[in-house]
C-alpha positions as CSV (number, residue, x, y, z in Angstrom):
1,M,25.2,84.7,-54.6
2,S,25.1,88.0,-54.5
3,G,27.5,89.9,-57.0
4,E,28.1,86.9,-59.0
5,R,26.4,85.9,-62.7
6,P,25.0,82.2,-62.7
7,R,27.0,79.2,-63.9
8,V,25.7,77.0,-66.6
9,L,27.5,73.9,-68.4
10,V,27.4,73.6,-72.1
11,F,27.7,69.8,-73.5
12,G,29.7,70.1,-76.7
13,G,28.6,68.2,-79.9
14,K,26.0,69.3,-82.0
15,V,25.1,72.3,-80.0
16,L,28.2,73.9,-79.9
17,G,28.9,72.8,-83.4
18,D,25.4,74.4,-85.1
19,H,24.9,77.4,-82.8
20,P,27.1,79.4,-81.1
21,I,25.1,78.7,-77.8
22,A,28.4,79.3,-75.4
23,Q,28.8,82.8,-77.2
24,L,25.0,83.6,-76.7
25,L,24.9,82.3,-72.7
26,G,28.3,84.2,-72.0
27,E,26.5,87.6,-72.2
28,G,24.7,86.6,-69.1
29,F,26.1,83.7,-67.5
30,D,29.7,82.3,-66.4
31,V,30.2,79.5,-69.1
32,D,32.1,76.4,-68.7
33,V,32.2,74.0,-72.4
34,V,32.9,70.3,-72.4
35,A,33.2,68.2,-75.2
36,S,32.6,64.9,-73.5
37,S,30.4,62.9,-71.3
38,D,33.7,62.3,-68.7
39,E,34.5,65.8,-68.9
40,A,31.2,67.1,-68.2
41,I,30.6,64.5,-64.9
42,E,34.0,66.1,-63.7
43,A,32.6,69.6,-64.3
44,L,29.6,68.6,-62.2
45,K,31.7,67.0,-59.6
46,G,33.9,70.2,-58.9
47,K,31.7,73.3,-59.6
48,P,27.3,73.9,-59.1
49,Y,25.8,74.9,-62.0
50,H,22.6,76.5,-62.8
51,G,21.7,74.8,-65.9
52,V,23.2,72.6,-68.4
53,F,22.9,72.8,-72.2
54,A,22.9,69.8,-74.3
55,D,21.6,68.3,-77.6
56,V,18.7,66.0,-77.2
57,G,21.2,63.0,-78.5
58,D,23.7,63.9,-76.2
59,F,21.8,64.6,-73.0
60,L,20.4,61.1,-72.0
61,P,23.7,59.6,-72.5
62,L,25.1,62.3,-70.0
63,E,22.6,61.4,-67.5
64,R,23.3,57.8,-67.7
65,A,27.0,58.5,-67.4
66,I,25.8,60.9,-64.1
67,V,23.6,58.2,-62.7
68,S,26.3,55.2,-63.1
69,D,29.0,57.5,-62.0
70,K,27.3,58.1,-58.7
71,A,26.5,54.4,-58.2
72,S,30.3,53.5,-58.7
73,V,30.9,56.4,-56.1
74,V,28.0,54.9,-53.6
75,L,29.6,51.3,-54.1
76,N,32.7,52.3,-53.8
77,T,32.4,54.1,-50.8
78,I,30.2,51.4,-48.9
79,G,32.4,49.1,-46.5
80,E,31.3,45.6,-47.8
81,G,32.6,44.2,-51.0
82,V,29.9,44.2,-54.0
83,C,30.5,42.0,-57.3
84,I,28.8,40.7,-59.8
85,V,29.1,37.2,-61.2
86,D,27.7,35.4,-64.2
87,S,26.3,31.9,-64.9
88,H,30.1,30.6,-66.1
89,G,31.2,31.9,-62.5
90,Q,32.8,34.9,-63.9
91,C,32.9,37.9,-61.9
92,N,31.6,40.8,-64.3
93,W,32.3,43.4,-61.7
94,S,33.5,44.3,-58.6
95,N,34.2,47.5,-56.6
96,K,37.0,48.7,-54.7
97,K,36.3,46.5,-51.3
98,M,36.1,43.7,-53.1
99,S,39.4,44.0,-54.8
100,T,40.7,44.1,-50.9
101,Y,40.3,40.7,-50.5
102,P,42.4,38.3,-50.7
103,G,42.1,35.8,-53.7
104,E,41.1,32.8,-51.6
105,V,38.2,34.7,-50.2
106,S,37.0,35.9,-54.4
107,E,37.1,32.5,-55.2
108,Q,35.3,31.1,-52.5
109,V,32.7,33.7,-53.2
110,R,32.5,32.9,-57.1
111,R,31.6,29.3,-56.2
112,I,29.3,30.2,-53.6
113,C,27.5,32.5,-56.5
114,G,27.3,29.6,-58.7
115,Q,25.6,27.8,-56.2
116,A,23.0,30.4,-55.8
117,L,22.5,30.7,-59.1
118,Q,21.3,26.9,-59.5
119,L,19.4,27.9,-56.3
120,F,17.8,31.1,-57.6
121,G,16.8,28.8,-61.3
122,S,15.7,26.1,-59.5
123,T,12.8,28.4,-57.8
124,Q,11.7,30.4,-60.5
125,T,8.3,28.3,-60.9
126,S,6.0,27.5,-58.6
127,Q,4.1,24.0,-58.2
128,N,1.1,25.6,-60.4
129,G,3.3,26.4,-63.3
130,G,3.6,30.5,-62.5
131,A,6.5,32.5,-61.8
132,T,7.7,33.5,-58.4
133,K,9.7,36.2,-56.6
134,S,13.3,35.4,-56.3
135,T,14.8,35.8,-52.7
136,S,18.0,36.8,-51.7
137,K,20.0,34.1,-49.8
138,K,22.9,34.5,-47.1
139,F,25.5,32.7,-47.1
140,T,28.6,31.9,-44.5
141,F,32.2,31.0,-45.4
142,A,35.8,30.9,-43.5
143,V,39.2,31.0,-45.0
144,E,41.5,30.4,-42.5
145,D,41.2,32.2,-39.4
146,R,38.9,34.5,-40.8
147,Y,35.0,34.5,-40.8
148,F,33.0,35.9,-43.7
149,E,29.4,36.7,-44.7
150,M,28.0,37.3,-48.2
151,I,24.2,37.5,-49.5
152,C,23.2,36.9,-53.1
153,S,20.3,38.4,-55.1
154,P,19.6,37.2,-58.3
155,V,19.6,39.3,-61.9
156,T,16.5,37.8,-64.2
157,D,16.0,38.5,-67.7
158,D,12.9,39.3,-69.2
159,T,11.3,35.5,-68.8
160,G,12.3,35.5,-65.3
161,K,15.4,33.5,-65.7
162,A,18.5,34.5,-63.2
163,I,21.3,35.1,-65.4
164,Q,23.7,37.0,-62.5
165,V,24.2,37.2,-59.1
166,V,25.0,40.2,-57.2
167,A,26.8,39.7,-54.2
168,V,27.3,41.2,-50.9
169,V,30.5,40.5,-48.9
170,W,31.4,41.4,-45.3
171,D,34.2,40.3,-43.3
172,A,32.3,38.8,-39.9
173,T,35.8,38.1,-38.1
174,S,35.1,40.4,-35.1
175,G,32.0,39.7,-34.7
176,K,32.0,36.1,-35.1
177,R,34.9,35.9,-32.6
178,L,32.9,38.4,-30.1
179,Q,29.9,35.8,-30.0
180,R,32.3,32.7,-29.8
181,K,33.5,34.5,-26.6
182,I,30.3,35.1,-25.2
183,D,28.9,31.9,-25.7
184,A,32.3,30.2,-24.0
185,I,31.9,33.0,-21.2
186,D,28.3,31.8,-21.0
187,A,29.5,28.1,-20.8
188,S,31.8,28.8,-18.3
189,G,29.0,30.9,-16.0
190,R,26.5,28.1,-16.1
191,E,29.7,25.6,-14.8
192,L,30.6,28.0,-12.3
193,A,27.0,28.5,-11.0
194,K,26.6,24.6,-11.2
195,L,27.2,24.0,-7.3
196,D,25.7,20.2,-6.9
197,S,24.0,20.5,-3.7
198,E,25.1,16.6,-2.6
199,A,28.7,16.9,-3.7
200,I,28.7,20.6,-1.8
201,A,27.1,19.1,1.3
202,K,30.0,16.4,1.8
203,L,32.7,19.3,1.9
204,A,33.6,21.4,4.9
205,P,32.7,25.0,4.5
206,P,36.0,26.0,3.8
207,Q,36.4,23.3,0.9
208,R,33.2,25.0,-0.3
209,L,34.6,28.2,-0.6
210,K,38.0,27.3,-1.7
211,L,36.1,25.4,-4.5
212,L,34.2,28.3,-5.6
213,Q,37.1,30.6,-5.1
214,D,39.4,28.4,-7.3
215,K,36.6,28.2,-10.4
216,I,36.6,32.0,-10.5
217,I,40.2,32.5,-10.4
218,K,40.6,30.0,-13.2
219,Y,37.7,31.3,-15.8
220,S,39.2,35.0,-14.5
221,K,42.7,34.1,-16.2
222,D,41.7,31.6,-18.5
223,L,38.9,32.9,-20.2
224,M,38.7,36.5,-19.6
225,H,42.5,36.7,-19.6
226,F,42.0,39.3,-15.9
227,D,45.5,38.7,-13.9
228,H,44.7,41.3,-11.2
229,F,41.1,41.7,-10.2
230,A,38.9,41.8,-6.5
231,I,35.5,40.8,-6.0
232,R,33.9,42.7,-3.1
233,L,30.4,42.0,-1.9
234,L,27.9,44.4,-0.2
235,D,27.4,44.2,3.4
236,K,23.8,45.4,3.6
237,R,24.3,46.3,7.2
238,S,26.6,48.5,6.9
239,N,27.0,49.1,3.2
240,K,30.5,48.5,2.7
241,L,32.1,46.7,0.1
242,E,34.0,43.3,1.6
243,V,36.8,42.0,-0.3
244,V,35.8,38.1,-0.9
245,I,38.2,37.0,-3.8
246,A,41.4,38.8,-4.9
247,E,44.0,38.2,-7.3
248,G,47.3,40.0,-8.3
249,L,47.0,42.6,-6.0
250,P,48.6,44.2,-3.1
251,P,47.5,44.0,0.6
252,E,47.5,47.5,1.1
253,A,44.7,47.7,-1.6
254,L,42.7,45.4,-0.2
255,E,42.7,46.5,3.1
256,I,41.0,50.2,1.9
257,D,37.4,50.6,3.4
258,L,35.1,51.2,0.4
259,Y,31.4,51.7,0.9
260,A,28.7,51.8,-1.6
261,Q,28.4,55.6,-2.6
262,A,29.0,57.7,-5.5
263,D,31.2,60.1,-4.0
264,G,34.7,59.6,-2.1
265,N,35.0,55.8,-2.3
266,G,36.6,55.0,-5.5
267,I,35.2,54.0,-8.8
268,S,33.9,50.7,-6.7
269,G,32.2,52.8,-4.6
270,Y,30.5,54.5,-7.5
271,V,30.0,51.3,-9.5
272,A,28.0,49.8,-6.1
273,A,26.2,53.1,-5.6
274,T,24.7,53.1,-9.4
275,G,24.6,50.2,-10.7
276,R,26.5,51.5,-13.7
277,S,30.1,49.8,-15.2
278,Y,32.7,52.0,-15.2
279,I,36.3,52.0,-17.6
280,C,39.2,53.9,-16.0
281,H,41.3,54.5,-19.4
282,D,44.1,56.1,-17.5
283,T,44.0,55.9,-13.8
284,E,46.6,59.2,-13.4
285,K,43.7,61.3,-14.9
286,D,40.9,59.8,-13.3
287,P,39.7,61.4,-10.0
288,R,37.7,58.4,-8.8
289,Y,40.6,56.0,-8.9
290,V,41.7,54.8,-5.4
291,L,45.1,52.6,-5.0
292,G,44.9,49.4,-6.6
293,L,47.6,47.1,-8.7
294,E,50.7,49.0,-8.4
295,H,51.6,50.7,-11.4
296,S,47.9,50.5,-12.5
297,K,47.5,52.3,-15.2
298,S,43.7,51.7,-16.3
299,S,40.9,49.8,-14.8
300,L,37.4,48.0,-15.3
301,T,34.7,47.7,-12.7
302,V,31.4,46.0,-13.1
303,P,28.8,45.5,-10.8
304,L,27.7,42.1,-9.8
305,M,24.2,41.9,-10.3
306,L,21.4,39.3,-8.6
307,F,17.9,39.6,-10.0
308,D,18.5,43.5,-10.8
309,E,20.0,44.6,-7.7
310,V,23.8,45.3,-6.5
311,V,25.3,42.5,-4.7
312,G,28.5,43.6,-5.4
313,V,31.5,44.8,-7.7
314,Y,34.0,42.9,-9.7
315,N,37.3,45.1,-10.6
316,I,40.1,44.7,-12.8
317,E,43.4,46.3,-13.1
318,S,45.9,46.6,-16.0
319,E,49.3,48.0,-16.1
320,K,48.8,49.6,-18.9
321,I,46.9,52.5,-20.5
322,G,43.4,52.4,-22.1
323,T,43.8,48.2,-21.7
324,F,39.9,48.0,-21.5
325,N,37.1,48.5,-24.2
326,E,33.1,48.1,-24.8
327,D,33.8,44.6,-25.3
328,D,35.8,43.6,-22.0
329,R,32.9,45.4,-20.2
330,Q,30.2,43.6,-21.8
331,F,32.4,40.5,-20.9
332,A,32.8,41.5,-17.7
333,E,29.2,42.3,-16.9
334,I,27.8,38.8,-18.4
335,F,30.6,36.7,-15.9
336,G,30.0,39.1,-13.0
337,R,26.2,37.8,-13.1
338,Y,27.5,34.1,-12.7
339,V,29.7,35.4,-10.4
340,A,27.0,36.7,-8.2
341,L,24.3,34.0,-8.8
342,A,27.3,31.2,-7.8
343,L,28.4,33.2,-4.8
344,N,24.6,33.6,-3.7
345,I,23.9,29.7,-4.6
346,L,26.5,29.0,-2.3
347,D,24.9,31.2,0.7
348,L,21.7,29.6,0.1
349,L,22.9,26.3,0.7
350,V,24.5,27.3,4.0
351,V,21.4,28.9,5.3
352,E,19.5,25.9,4.3
353,R,21.4,23.5,6.0
354,Y,21.2,26.3,8.9
355,T,17.7,26.3,8.9
356,T,17.7,22.5,8.2
357,Q,19.4,22.2,11.4
358,G,17.2,24.6,13.9
359,Q,14.1,22.7,12.4
360,I,15.3,19.4,13.2
361,S,16.9,20.7,16.9
362,E,13.1,22.4,17.5
363,S,11.4,19.3,16.4
364,V,13.7,17.1,18.8
365,Y,13.3,19.3,21.6
366,Q,9.8,19.4,21.1
367,E,9.3,15.6,20.9
368,M,11.9,15.1,23.9
369,S,10.4,17.4,26.4
370,S,7.0,15.4,27.1
371,P,9.1,11.8,28.2
372,I,11.9,13.9,30.0
373,N,9.2,15.9,32.5
374,D,7.6,12.3,32.4
375,I,10.6,10.9,33.8
376,V,11.2,13.6,36.2
377,H,7.5,13.7,37.7
378,E,8.0,9.5,37.9
379,C,11.0,9.8,39.9
380,E,9.6,12.5,42.6
381,R,6.2,10.9,42.8
382,L,8.5,7.6,43.8
383,K,10.8,9.3,46.3
384,E,7.5,10.7,48.2
385,S,6.0,7.2,48.0
386,R,9.3,5.7,49.3
387,I,10.1,8.1,52.0
388,G,13.2,6.7,54.1
389,D,14.7,4.9,51.4
390,D,17.9,7.0,51.5
391,K,19.3,4.6,49.2
392,L,16.5,4.8,46.5
393,H,16.1,8.4,46.8
394,G,20.4,9.2,46.0
395,S,19.5,6.8,42.7
396,L,16.2,8.7,41.8
397,D,18.2,11.9,42.3
398,K,21.3,10.5,39.9
399,V,18.6,9.9,37.3
400,V,16.9,13.4,37.9
401,R,20.6,15.0,37.3
402,D,21.1,12.9,34.4
403,V,18.1,14.0,32.5
404,E,18.5,17.4,33.4
405,M,22.1,17.2,31.6
406,V,20.0,15.4,28.7
407,R,17.2,18.7,28.8
408,E,20.2,21.5,28.8
409,A,22.2,19.4,26.0
410,L,18.8,19.9,24.2
411,N,18.4,23.1,25.2
412,N,22.4,23.8,23.8
413,V,21.0,22.0,20.5
414,K,18.1,24.2,20.3
415,A,19.8,27.4,20.5
416,G,22.1,26.6,17.6
417,P,25.1,28.4,16.6
418,N,24.5,30.9,19.6
419,A,26.0,28.4,22.3
420,V,29.0,26.9,23.5
421,I,27.9,23.2,24.5
422,G,29.1,22.0,27.9
423,S,29.9,25.3,29.4
424,Q,28.4,25.0,32.6
425,A,29.9,22.2,33.5
426,V,33.1,23.5,33.7
427,E,34.7,24.4,37.2
428,Q,37.6,26.3,38.0
429,Q,41.2,25.2,36.9
430,Q,44.0,24.8,38.8
431,G,47.5,25.2,37.9
432,D,47.5,24.8,34.2
433,P,50.8,26.1,33.3
434,L,49.6,25.8,29.2
435,L,46.7,28.5,30.0
436,S,47.5,30.2,33.0
437,G,48.1,34.0,32.7
438,K,47.9,33.5,28.9
439,R,46.2,37.1,27.2
440,V,43.2,36.0,25.0
441,L,41.2,38.3,22.8
442,V,37.5,37.3,22.3
443,A,35.3,38.9,19.6
444,D,31.8,38.1,19.3
445,D,28.7,40.4,18.8
446,E,26.7,37.5,20.1
447,S,26.8,38.5,24.1
448,N,26.0,34.6,25.2
449,I,29.2,33.3,22.9
450,R,31.5,36.1,24.3
451,D,30.4,35.8,28.0
452,T,30.4,31.8,27.6
453,I,34.4,31.9,26.3
454,E,35.3,34.3,28.6
455,T,34.0,32.6,31.6
456,V,35.5,29.1,30.5
457,L,38.6,30.4,29.7
458,G,38.8,32.5,33.1
459,K,38.3,29.2,35.1
460,H,41.3,28.0,33.1
461,G,43.5,30.9,34.2
462,C,43.1,33.1,31.1
463,E,43.2,36.8,31.2
464,V,40.5,37.4,28.5
465,T,39.6,40.6,26.6
466,V,36.0,40.9,25.3
467,C,35.0,42.8,22.3
468,K,31.3,43.4,21.2
469,D,32.5,43.9,17.2
470,G,35.1,44.1,14.8
471,Y,35.8,47.5,15.2
472,E,37.0,47.1,19.0
473,A,38.9,44.0,18.3
474,C,41.2,45.6,15.7
475,N,41.7,48.9,18.5
476,A,42.6,46.2,20.9
477,L,45.0,44.5,19.1
478,D,46.9,47.8,18.6
479,A,46.9,48.9,21.6
480,G,48.1,45.6,23.4
481,A,49.6,42.0,23.2
482,F,47.8,39.3,22.9
483,D,49.1,35.4,23.1
484,L,45.8,34.2,21.1
485,V,42.5,35.4,19.4
486,V,39.2,34.0,19.4
487,S,36.8,35.9,17.1
488,D,33.8,35.5,15.2
489,I,34.0,35.7,11.4
490,K,30.8,37.9,10.8
491,M,30.5,41.0,13.1
492,P,29.7,44.5,12.4
493,Y,32.3,46.8,11.0
494,R,35.0,44.0,10.5
495,N,35.1,40.8,9.1
496,G,37.0,37.6,10.5
497,Y,39.8,38.2,7.9
498,E,40.2,41.6,9.0
499,I,40.6,40.6,12.5
500,Y,42.8,38.0,11.3
501,A,45.0,40.5,9.7
502,A,44.8,42.9,12.2
503,A,46.3,40.1,14.6
504,Q,49.1,39.4,12.3
505,R,49.8,42.9,12.2
506,S,49.8,43.4,15.7
507,K,52.5,40.2,16.3
508,D,53.7,37.8,13.2
509,G,52.5,34.6,13.8
510,L,49.9,35.1,16.3
511,P,47.5,32.3,16.5
512,V,43.7,32.8,15.6
513,I,40.9,31.0,15.9
514,L,37.5,31.7,13.9
515,M,34.2,30.8,14.7
516,T,31.3,30.6,12.6
517,G,27.5,29.7,12.4
518,F,27.1,26.3,10.2
519,G,30.0,27.4,8.1
520,Y,28.6,30.7,7.1
521,D,31.2,32.8,5.8
522,P,29.6,35.5,3.6
523,N,33.0,37.4,3.0
524,H,34.8,34.4,2.5
525,S,37.3,34.8,5.6
526,I,38.0,31.5,6.3
527,V,39.8,30.9,2.7
528,R,41.4,34.2,2.5
529,A,42.8,33.5,6.4
530,S,43.5,29.8,5.5
531,Q,45.5,31.0,2.4
532,D,47.7,33.2,4.8
533,G,48.2,30.5,7.0
534,L,45.2,30.0,9.6
535,S,44.1,26.2,10.0
536,T,41.8,26.5,13.1
537,V,38.1,27.1,12.5
538,L,35.2,26.4,15.0
539,F,31.9,25.7,13.6
540,K,28.8,26.4,16.1
541,P,27.6,25.2,18.0
542,F,30.7,23.5,19.3
543,K,31.6,21.9,22.8
544,V,33.7,23.4,25.3
545,E,36.2,20.6,24.5
546,Q,36.6,21.3,20.9
547,L,37.3,24.9,22.6
548,M,39.9,24.1,24.9
549,D,41.7,21.5,22.2
550,E,41.8,24.3,19.7
551,V,43.0,26.7,22.1
552,R,45.9,24.3,23.5
553,K,46.5,23.4,19.9
554,A,47.1,27.1,19.0
555,L,49.3,28.0,22.1
556,T,51.6,25.2,21.9
557,Q,54.6,24.8,19.7
558,D,52.7,22.0,18.1
559,G,50.1,24.1,17.1
560,A,51.9,26.9,15.6
561,A,53.5,24.5,13.5
562,T,50.4,23.0,11.9
563,R,49.5,26.6,10.9
564,E,52.6,27.3,8.9
């Protein structure tokens, strides 16, 4: 550097004793004089030097000491334990990290090194008598609740015989526990997604959903240790995130409308829109956080991925700041994939049932059409051939009417879930005190269903208000008083559970009948509403007698008692 004289180090010994080298160098350099290798090493650690002067006989030991010291620094700095064990199982040297391990660990290391030395000795000679290169070997062992891994390498003499073992040892407890938890999550996830079609087919739709929900809650709590969470599925029609399963969260948090948008829809909306997990370490400082668990301090939200597509989000809340870390994120993402898969399998089973039912109905209808037409034509032919036989004509007319009723029934079945079977036969009713004047809200986005139910209930004396979607239904409940609500589960803007919840806000204990096509309940409205008291569900297509039975039950004290 400018203005400073070069600095040199003079190692004592013969140089200093026979020649006044330090004095000579002092005229042009700043000189430091040391008398031993240890002093020289310390000096070299503390200052930069332009040169080192030493006798040839002293320089080689000094160089070796410097190299040895640097090696010692490296070995004592690394995070693994290092030791050298001889053929008698004695530890000849160890670094500082090794000395921090408990005595049981050191004992295990010495024992394994002894075994490794025997292995190295048995592999020194190949089958043809030539020497072989010794390779390192990896070992694992456990001490109490901690796990360790180590690599042993042989130190050989001039003949190639292994005489010592160098061991590198590290604590693998965290990695082992991480892998064990991942394995446990994987096993639980496979169990979660294991929905046997035969067993599921025997269950009613609400029971299927309840089974899946119970599994998800159980594994979330027992395995993941998540006590406050919500699972929302993405409705592709509206881009809304619908709550399907929730545990330990207040109702007001679940009633917030969230959409899969990166801005303005909380953390869940951001995760659903981007497909990226999100750890909120402090809810009070994160602008994306919206209402969740009361006194919530941190949260973790991961996307539910199915075939690389976001189908929903899994949101976990905590009452402590900084609860979640990268391991939690990884666990939740793995578990979330199984949740998405299980929900998809359940939907596929429903769709399969729906499709199969439709195919069977169409097949039966096609097979029955020709015989039915033949019967009608034969009756008409007989009537024409027996003109004047009024008794026979009356009998043939009755046969034709019966056949037309069969045809109508087949048409209703063929129509699938968009039909109320037997509605055309309902006649105007008089003097039914249970139904007369009762105010009923009917909500369904299928005009055929809502118009048919309106007509049937109207003929029984009910005052019916119809709504074509969930938004209209909720507004009607806020604006007026009703004695009964009959609503489809899946409609635009609001699902069945939201309508059920709105009905209870309108009037505590207001009876609600939910309808669904072949048990299709993508938002798990049946399960959630059943937890809150719902017991009446109609699965389309249903007969008008079923509808009226459930309506009467809902409007009687016995029906209300059943729901409690």
